[in-house]
Every structure is written in C-alpha cells, then in structure tokens.
mmCIF file as gemmi writes it, N, C-alpha and C atoms, coordinates in Angstrom:
data_model
loop_
_atom_site.group_PDB
_atom_site.id
_atom_site.type_symbol
_atom_site.label_atom_id
_atom_site.label_alt_id
_atom_site.label_comp_id
_atom_site.label_asym_id
_atom_site.label_entity_id
_atom_site.label_seq_id
_atom_site.pdbx_PDB_ins_code
_atom_site.Cartn_x
_atom_site.Cartn_y
_atom_site.Cartn_z
_atom_site.occupancy
_atom_site.B_iso_or_equiv
_atom_site.pdbx_formal_charge
_atom_site.auth_seq_id
_atom_site.auth_asym_id
_atom_site.pdbx_PDB_model_num
ATOM 1 N N . MET Axp A 1 ? -19.8 227.071 6.064 1 0 ? 1 A 1
ATOM 2 C CA . MET Axp A 1 ? -18.889 226.687 5.005 1 0 ? 1 A 1
ATOM 3 C C . MET Axp A 1 ? -19.619 226.577 3.668 1 0 ? 1 A 1
ATOM 4 N N . PHE Axp A 2 ? -20.907 226.249 3.713 1 0 ? 2 A 1
ATOM 5 C CA . PHE Axp A 2 ? -21.671 226.088 2.475 1 0 ? 2 A 1
ATOM 6 C C . PHE Axp A 2 ? -21.764 227.408 1.704 1 0 ? 2 A 1
ATOM 7 N N . ARG Axp A 3 ? -21.96 228.505 2.426 1 0 ? 3 A 1
ATOM 8 C CA . ARG Axp A 3 ? -22.061 229.807 1.751 1 0 ? 3 A 1
ATOM 9 C C . ARG Axp A 3 ? -20.753 230.173 1.059 1 0 ? 3 A 1
ATOM 10 N N . LEU Axp A 4 ? -19.639 229.917 1.726 1 0 ? 4 A 1
ATOM 11 C CA . LEU Axp A 4 ? -18.339 230.189 1.122 1 0 ? 4 A 1
ATOM 12 C C . LEU Axp A 4 ? -18.128 229.306 -0.103 1 0 ? 4 A 1
ATOM 13 N N . ALA Axp A 5 ? -18.506 228.04 -0.005 1 0 ? 5 A 1
ATOM 14 C CA . ALA Axp A 5 ? -18.343 227.112 -1.127 1 0 ? 5 A 1
ATOM 15 C C . ALA Axp A 5 ? -19.183 227.545 -2.322 1 0 ? 5 A 1
ATOM 16 N N . THR Axp A 6 ? -20.392 228.024 -2.091 1 0 ? 6 A 1
ATOM 17 C CA . THR Axp A 6 ? -21.222 228.46 -3.215 1 0 ? 6 A 1
ATOM 18 C C . THR Axp A 6 ? -20.679 229.735 -3.845 1 0 ? 6 A 1
ATOM 19 N N . THR Axp A 7 ? -20.144 230.628 -3.025 1 0 ? 7 A 1
ATOM 20 C CA . THR Axp A 7 ? -19.534 231.833 -3.58 1 0 ? 7 A 1
ATOM 21 C C . THR Axp A 7 ? -18.296 231.487 -4.393 1 0 ? 7 A 1
ATOM 22 N N . LEU Axp A 8 ? -17.469 230.608 -3.855 1 0 ? 8 A 1
ATOM 23 C CA . LEU Axp A 8 ? -16.297 230.167 -4.6 1 0 ? 8 A 1
ATOM 24 C C . LEU Axp A 8 ? -16.692 229.423 -5.864 1 0 ? 8 A 1
ATOM 25 N N . PHE Axp A 9 ? -17.76 228.639 -5.777 1 0 ? 9 A 1
ATOM 26 C CA . PHE Axp A 9 ? -18.213 227.886 -6.951 1 0 ? 9 A 1
ATOM 27 C C . PHE Axp A 9 ? -18.586 228.812 -8.099 1 0 ? 9 A 1
ATOM 28 N N . SER Axp A 10 ? -19.238 229.93 -7.785 1 0 ? 10 A 1
ATOM 29 C CA . SER Axp A 10 ? -19.628 230.848 -8.854 1 0 ? 10 A 1
ATOM 30 C C . SER Axp A 10 ? -18.408 231.424 -9.569 1 0 ? 10 A 1
ATOM 31 N N . LEU Axp A 11 ? -17.33 231.617 -8.851 1 0 ? 11 A 1
ATOM 32 C CA . LEU Axp A 11 ? -16.111 232.138 -9.47 1 0 ? 11 A 1
ATOM 33 C C . LEU Axp A 11 ? -15.316 231.038 -10.179 1 0 ? 11 A 1
ATOM 34 N N . ILE Axp A 12 ? -15.172 229.91 -9.514 1 0 ? 12 A 1
ATOM 35 C CA . ILE Axp A 12 ? -14.358 228.828 -10.059 1 0 ? 12 A 1
ATOM 36 C C . ILE Axp A 12 ? -15.018 228.194 -11.272 1 0 ? 12 A 1
ATOM 37 N N . SER Axp A 13 ? -16.333 228.02 -11.231 1 0 ? 13 A 1
ATOM 38 C CA . SER Axp A 13 ? -17.012 227.362 -12.356 1 0 ? 13 A 1
ATOM 39 C C . SER Axp A 13 ? -16.93 228.206 -13.623 1 0 ? 13 A 1
ATOM 40 N N . THR Axp A 14 ? -17.129 229.508 -13.509 1 0 ? 14 A 1
ATOM 41 C CA . THR Axp A 14 ? -17.043 230.337 -14.714 1 0 ? 14 A 1
ATOM 42 C C . THR Axp A 14 ? -15.621 230.358 -15.269 1 0 ? 14 A 1
ATOM 43 N N . THR Axp A 15 ? -14.636 230.338 -14.374 1 0 ? 15 A 1
ATOM 44 C CA . THR Axp A 15 ? -13.245 230.313 -14.828 1 0 ? 15 A 1
ATOM 45 C C . THR Axp A 15 ? -12.921 229.005 -15.539 1 0 ? 15 A 1
ATOM 46 N N . LEU Axp A 16 ? -13.302 227.889 -14.941 1 0 ? 16 A 1
ATOM 47 C CA . LEU Axp A 16 ? -13.012 226.592 -15.566 1 0 ? 16 A 1
ATOM 48 C C . LEU Axp A 16 ? -13.799 226.407 -16.863 1 0 ? 16 A 1
ATOM 49 N N . MET Axp A 17 ? -15.058 226.804 -16.866 1 0 ? 17 A 1
ATOM 50 C CA . MET Axp A 17 ? -15.858 226.663 -18.082 1 0 ? 17 A 1
ATOM 51 C C . MET Axp A 17 ? -15.254 227.486 -19.205 1 0 ? 17 A 1
ATOM 52 N N . GLY Axp A 18 ? -14.868 228.704 -18.914 1 0 ? 18 A 1
ATOM 53 C CA . GLY Axp A 18 ? -14.254 229.552 -19.939 1 0 ? 18 A 1
ATOM 54 C C . GLY Axp A 18 ? -12.936 229.002 -20.427 1 0 ? 18 A 1
ATOM 55 N N . THR Axp A 19 ? -12.137 228.488 -19.5 1 0 ? 19 A 1
ATOM 56 C CA . THR Axp A 19 ? -10.852 227.911 -19.889 1 0 ? 19 A 1
ATOM 57 C C . THR Axp A 19 ? -11.041 226.694 -20.777 1 0 ? 19 A 1
ATOM 58 N N . PHE Axp A 20 ? -11.956 225.811 -20.398 1 0 ? 20 A 1
ATOM 59 C CA . PHE Axp A 20 ? -12.187 224.615 -21.198 1 0 ? 20 A 1
ATOM 60 C C . PHE Axp A 20 ? -12.772 224.952 -22.567 1 0 ? 20 A 1
ATOM 61 N N . ILE Axp A 21 ? -13.615 225.968 -22.629 1 0 ? 21 A 1
ATOM 62 C CA . ILE Axp A 21 ? -14.16 226.382 -23.923 1 0 ? 21 A 1
ATOM 63 C C . ILE Axp A 21 ? -13.059 226.931 -24.816 1 0 ? 21 A 1
ATOM 64 N N . VAL Axp A 22 ? -12.16 227.719 -24.258 1 0 ? 22 A 1
ATOM 65 C CA . VAL Axp A 22 ? -11.043 228.245 -25.046 1 0 ? 22 A 1
ATOM 66 C C . VAL Axp A 22 ? -10.162 227.112 -25.542 1 0 ? 22 A 1
ATOM 67 N N . VAL Axp A 23 ? -9.909 226.123 -24.686 1 0 ? 23 A 1
ATOM 68 C CA . VAL Axp A 23 ? -9.09 224.976 -25.093 1 0 ? 23 A 1
ATOM 69 C C . VAL Axp A 23 ? -9.748 224.233 -26.247 1 0 ? 23 A 1
ATOM 70 N N . VAL Axp A 24 ? -11.049 224.016 -26.152 1 0 ? 24 A 1
ATOM 71 C CA . VAL Axp A 24 ? -11.778 223.309 -27.218 1 0 ? 24 A 1
ATOM 72 C C . VAL Axp A 24 ? -11.731 224.103 -28.515 1 0 ? 24 A 1
ATOM 73 N N . LEU Axp A 25 ? -11.901 225.411 -28.431 1 0 ? 25 A 1
ATOM 74 C CA . LEU Axp A 25 ? -11.864 226.233 -29.638 1 0 ? 25 A 1
ATOM 75 C C . LEU Axp A 25 ? -10.474 226.261 -30.253 1 0 ? 25 A 1
ATOM 76 N N . VAL Axp A 26 ? -9.438 226.304 -29.436 1 0 ? 26 A 1
ATOM 77 C CA . VAL Axp A 26 ? -8.065 226.291 -29.959 1 0 ? 26 A 1
ATOM 78 C C . VAL Axp A 26 ? -7.766 224.959 -30.631 1 0 ? 26 A 1
ATOM 79 N N . MET Axp A 27 ? -8.353 223.876 -30.121 1 0 ? 27 A 1
ATOM 80 C CA . MET Axp A 27 ? -8.15 222.566 -30.735 1 0 ? 27 A 1
ATOM 81 C C . MET Axp A 27 ? -8.885 222.427 -32.07 1 0 ? 27 A 1
ATOM 82 N N . GLY Axp A 28 ? -9.736 223.386 -32.391 1 0 ? 28 A 1
ATOM 83 C CA . GLY Axp A 28 ? -10.407 223.367 -33.681 1 0 ? 28 A 1
ATOM 84 C C . GLY Axp A 28 ? -11.835 222.868 -33.651 1 0 ? 28 A 1
ATOM 85 N N . TYR Axp A 29 ? -12.353 222.537 -32.491 1 0 ? 29 A 1
ATOM 86 C CA . TYR Axp A 29 ? -13.729 222.078 -32.383 1 0 ? 29 A 1
ATOM 87 C C . TYR Axp A 29 ? -14.627 223.292 -32.163 1 0 ? 29 A 1
ATOM 88 N N . ASP Axp A 30 ? -15.2 223.781 -33.247 1 0 ? 30 A 1
ATOM 89 C CA . ASP Axp A 30 ? -15.962 225.026 -33.151 1 0 ? 30 A 1
ATOM 90 C C . ASP Axp A 30 ? -17.457 224.829 -33.384 1 0 ? 30 A 1
ATOM 91 N N . THR Axp A 31 ? -17.952 223.632 -33.112 1 0 ? 31 A 1
ATOM 92 C CA . THR Axp A 31 ? -19.389 223.406 -33.221 1 0 ? 31 A 1
ATOM 93 C C . THR Axp A 31 ? -20.008 223.415 -31.821 1 0 ? 31 A 1
ATOM 94 N N . LEU Axp A 32 ? -21.317 223.317 -31.766 1 0 ? 32 A 1
ATOM 95 C CA . LEU Axp A 32 ? -22.028 223.479 -30.505 1 0 ? 32 A 1
ATOM 96 C C . LEU Axp A 32 ? -21.746 222.366 -29.499 1 0 ? 32 A 1
ATOM 97 N N . VAL Axp A 33 ? -21.732 221.131 -29.94 1 0 ? 33 A 1
ATOM 98 C CA . VAL Axp A 33 ? -21.63 219.996 -29.023 1 0 ? 33 A 1
ATOM 99 C C . VAL Axp A 33 ? -20.31 220 -28.236 1 0 ? 33 A 1
ATOM 100 N N . PRO Axp A 34 ? -19.144 220.168 -28.869 1 0 ? 34 A 1
ATOM 101 C CA . PRO Axp A 34 ? -17.912 220.207 -28.065 1 0 ? 34 A 1
ATOM 102 C C . PRO Axp A 34 ? -17.862 221.384 -27.092 1 0 ? 34 A 1
ATOM 103 N N . ILE Axp A 35 ? -18.432 222.507 -27.478 1 0 ? 35 A 1
ATOM 104 C CA . ILE Axp A 35 ? -18.445 223.665 -26.584 1 0 ? 35 A 1
ATOM 105 C C . ILE Axp A 35 ? -19.335 223.386 -25.375 1 0 ? 35 A 1
ATOM 106 N N . LEU Axp A 36 ? -20.483 222.775 -25.585 1 0 ? 36 A 1
ATOM 107 C CA . LEU Axp A 36 ? -21.365 222.429 -24.473 1 0 ? 36 A 1
ATOM 108 C C . LEU Axp A 36 ? -20.741 221.384 -23.557 1 0 ? 36 A 1
ATOM 109 N N . ILE Axp A 37 ? -20.062 220.417 -24.136 1 0 ? 37 A 1
ATOM 110 C CA . ILE Axp A 37 ? -19.393 219.394 -23.324 1 0 ? 37 A 1
ATOM 111 C C . ILE Axp A 37 ? -18.293 220.026 -22.487 1 0 ? 37 A 1
ATOM 112 N N . ALA Axp A 38 ? -17.521 220.923 -23.083 1 0 ? 38 A 1
ATOM 113 C CA . ALA Axp A 38 ? -16.442 221.586 -22.345 1 0 ? 38 A 1
ATOM 114 C C . ALA Axp A 38 ? -16.995 222.412 -21.187 1 0 ? 38 A 1
ATOM 115 N N . SER Axp A 39 ? -18.094 223.11 -21.426 1 0 ? 39 A 1
ATOM 116 C CA . SER Axp A 39 ? -18.662 223.907 -20.34 1 0 ? 39 A 1
ATOM 117 C C . SER Axp A 39 ? -19.252 223.01 -19.249 1 0 ? 39 A 1
ATOM 118 N N . ALA Axp A 40 ? -19.843 221.887 -19.625 1 0 ? 40 A 1
ATOM 119 C CA . ALA Axp A 40 ? -20.381 220.951 -18.631 1 0 ? 40 A 1
ATOM 120 C C . ALA Axp A 40 ? -19.261 220.332 -17.799 1 0 ? 40 A 1
ATOM 121 N N . VAL Axp A 41 ? -18.154 220.008 -18.44 1 0 ? 41 A 1
ATOM 122 C CA . VAL Axp A 41 ? -17.015 219.447 -17.704 1 0 ? 41 A 1
ATOM 123 C C . VAL Axp A 41 ? -16.463 220.474 -16.721 1 0 ? 41 A 1
ATOM 124 N N . GLY Axp A 42 ? -16.378 221.726 -17.136 1 0 ? 42 A 1
ATOM 125 C CA . GLY Axp A 42 ? -15.916 222.776 -16.231 1 0 ? 42 A 1
ATOM 126 C C . GLY Axp A 42 ? -16.855 222.983 -15.068 1 0 ? 42 A 1
ATOM 127 N N . PHE Axp A 43 ? -18.153 222.906 -15.331 1 0 ? 43 A 1
ATOM 128 C CA . PHE Axp A 43 ? -19.154 223.063 -14.277 1 0 ? 43 A 1
ATOM 129 C C . PHE Axp A 43 ? -19.041 221.946 -13.25 1 0 ? 43 A 1
ATOM 130 N N . VAL Axp A 44 ? -18.948 220.716 -13.721 1 0 ? 44 A 1
ATOM 131 C CA . VAL Axp A 44 ? -18.887 219.564 -12.816 1 0 ? 44 A 1
ATOM 132 C C . VAL Axp A 44 ? -17.549 219.533 -12.072 1 0 ? 44 A 1
ATOM 133 N N . ALA Axp A 45 ? -16.465 219.885 -12.738 1 0 ? 45 A 1
ATOM 134 C CA . ALA Axp A 45 ? -15.152 219.876 -12.095 1 0 ? 45 A 1
ATOM 135 C C . ALA Axp A 45 ? -15.056 220.935 -11.007 1 0 ? 45 A 1
ATOM 136 N N . ALA Axp A 46 ? -15.826 222 -11.114 1 0 ? 46 A 1
ATOM 137 C CA . ALA Axp A 46 ? -15.771 223.075 -10.126 1 0 ? 46 A 1
ATOM 138 C C . ALA Axp A 46 ? -16.424 222.691 -8.803 1 0 ? 46 A 1
ATOM 139 N N . LEU Axp A 47 ? -17.304 221.716 -8.795 1 0 ? 47 A 1
ATOM 140 C CA . LEU Axp A 47 ? -17.977 221.31 -7.552 1 0 ? 47 A 1
ATOM 141 C C . LEU Axp A 47 ? -16.997 220.816 -6.484 1 0 ? 47 A 1
ATOM 142 N N . PRO Axp A 48 ? -16.222 219.782 -6.752 1 0 ? 48 A 1
ATOM 143 C CA . PRO Axp A 48 ? -15.302 219.326 -5.695 1 0 ? 48 A 1
ATOM 144 C C . PRO Axp A 48 ? -14.165 220.314 -5.428 1 0 ? 48 A 1
ATOM 145 N N . ILE Axp A 49 ? -13.754 221.052 -6.45 1 0 ? 49 A 1
ATOM 146 C CA . ILE Axp A 49 ? -12.671 222.017 -6.259 1 0 ? 49 A 1
ATOM 147 C C . ILE Axp A 49 ? -13.099 223.124 -5.309 1 0 ? 49 A 1
ATOM 148 N N . SER Axp A 50 ? -14.29 223.665 -5.511 1 0 ? 50 A 1
ATOM 149 C CA . SER Axp A 50 ? -14.753 224.745 -4.645 1 0 ? 50 A 1
ATOM 150 C C . SER Axp A 50 ? -15 224.243 -3.224 1 0 ? 50 A 1
ATOM 151 N N . TRP Axp A 51 ? -15.49 223.02 -3.076 1 0 ? 51 A 1
ATOM 152 C CA . TRP Axp A 51 ? -15.699 222.465 -1.737 1 0 ? 51 A 1
ATOM 153 C C . TRP Axp A 51 ? -14.36 222.262 -1.028 1 0 ? 51 A 1
ATOM 154 N N . PHE Axp A 52 ? -13.366 221.773 -1.753 1 0 ? 52 A 1
ATOM 155 C CA . PHE Axp A 52 ? -12.045 221.56 -1.174 1 0 ? 52 A 1
ATOM 156 C C . PHE Axp A 52 ? -11.413 222.887 -0.749 1 0 ? 52 A 1
ATOM 157 N N . ILE Axp A 53 ? -11.505 223.904 -1.577 1 0 ? 53 A 1
ATOM 158 C CA . ILE Axp A 53 ? -10.919 225.199 -1.242 1 0 ? 53 A 1
ATOM 159 C C . ILE Axp A 53 ? -11.629 225.818 -0.041 1 0 ? 53 A 1
ATOM 160 N N . ALA Axp A 54 ? -12.959 225.727 0.007 1 0 ? 54 A 1
ATOM 161 C CA . ALA Axp A 54 ? -13.699 226.26 1.153 1 0 ? 54 A 1
ATOM 162 C C . ALA Axp A 54 ? -13.313 225.525 2.427 1 0 ? 54 A 1
ATOM 163 N N . LYS Axp A 55 ? -13.142 224.224 2.333 1 0 ? 55 A 1
ATOM 164 C CA . LYS Axp A 55 ? -12.743 223.433 3.495 1 0 ? 55 A 1
ATOM 165 C C . LYS Axp A 55 ? -11.36 223.849 3.981 1 0 ? 55 A 1
ATOM 166 N N . GLN Axp A 56 ? -10.439 224.062 3.048 1 0 ? 56 A 1
ATOM 167 C CA . GLN Axp A 56 ? -9.082 224.481 3.417 1 0 ? 56 A 1
ATOM 168 C C . GLN Axp A 56 ? -9.085 225.866 4.038 1 0 ? 56 A 1
ATOM 169 N N . ILE Axp A 57 ? -9.923 226.771 3.543 1 0 ? 57 A 1
ATOM 170 C CA . ILE Axp A 57 ? -10.001 228.113 4.114 1 0 ? 57 A 1
ATOM 171 C C . ILE Axp A 57 ? -10.516 228.05 5.545 1 0 ? 57 A 1
ATOM 172 N N . TYR Axp A 58 ? -11.548 227.248 5.793 1 0 ? 58 A 1
ATOM 173 C CA . TYR Axp A 58 ? -12.09 227.14 7.143 1 0 ? 58 A 1
ATOM 174 C C . TYR Axp A 58 ? -11.121 226.465 8.112 1 0 ? 58 A 1
ATOM 175 N N . GLU Axp A 59 ? -10.375 225.483 7.638 1 0 ? 59 A 1
ATOM 176 C CA . GLU Axp A 59 ? -9.444 224.798 8.523 1 0 ? 59 A 1
ATOM 177 C C . GLU Axp A 59 ? -8.235 225.657 8.859 1 0 ? 59 A 1
ATOM 178 N N . ASN Axp A 60 ? -7.825 226.506 7.943 1 0 ? 60 A 1
ATOM 179 C CA . ASN Axp A 60 ? -6.619 227.296 8.163 1 0 ? 60 A 1
ATOM 180 C C . ASN Axp A 60 ? -6.902 228.701 8.679 1 0 ? 60 A 1
ATOM 181 N N . ALA Axp A 61 ? -8.162 229.059 8.817 1 0 ? 61 A 1
ATOM 182 C CA . ALA Axp A 61 ? -8.477 230.422 9.264 1 0 ? 61 A 1
ATOM 183 C C . ALA Axp A 61 ? -8.551 230.526 10.767 1 0 ? 61 A 1
C-alpha cells in the first residue's frame, strides 16, 4: 500500500499545490511568501489524502 500511496502522493500533491498557488494568485497575493505558503499547504494536505485514497483502493479492490 505504501508504494501506491507514494505514487498517488506525487500526483495529488502537484495538483493541490498548483491549485492553491492559482487561488493565491487570483486573490492578488503575488509575492514569494504567499506562494510558498500555498505550495506548502498543498504539499502537507496531500499526505493524508493520498494515504486515504490508497487505503480505499486496497480495501475495495
């Protein structure tokens, strides 16, 4: 399950980081610090999400 979670993490983290960065830029925060915070939040949020999805895939497969 760990291998699946890490593969999912690579996809989910880049998606969330990109989404959060776009949200921050649309809100008008176009300096370095808000962009870095948004990407860090996306990175950290992807950890439990990818683990949960991998767990659901293994339980339902």
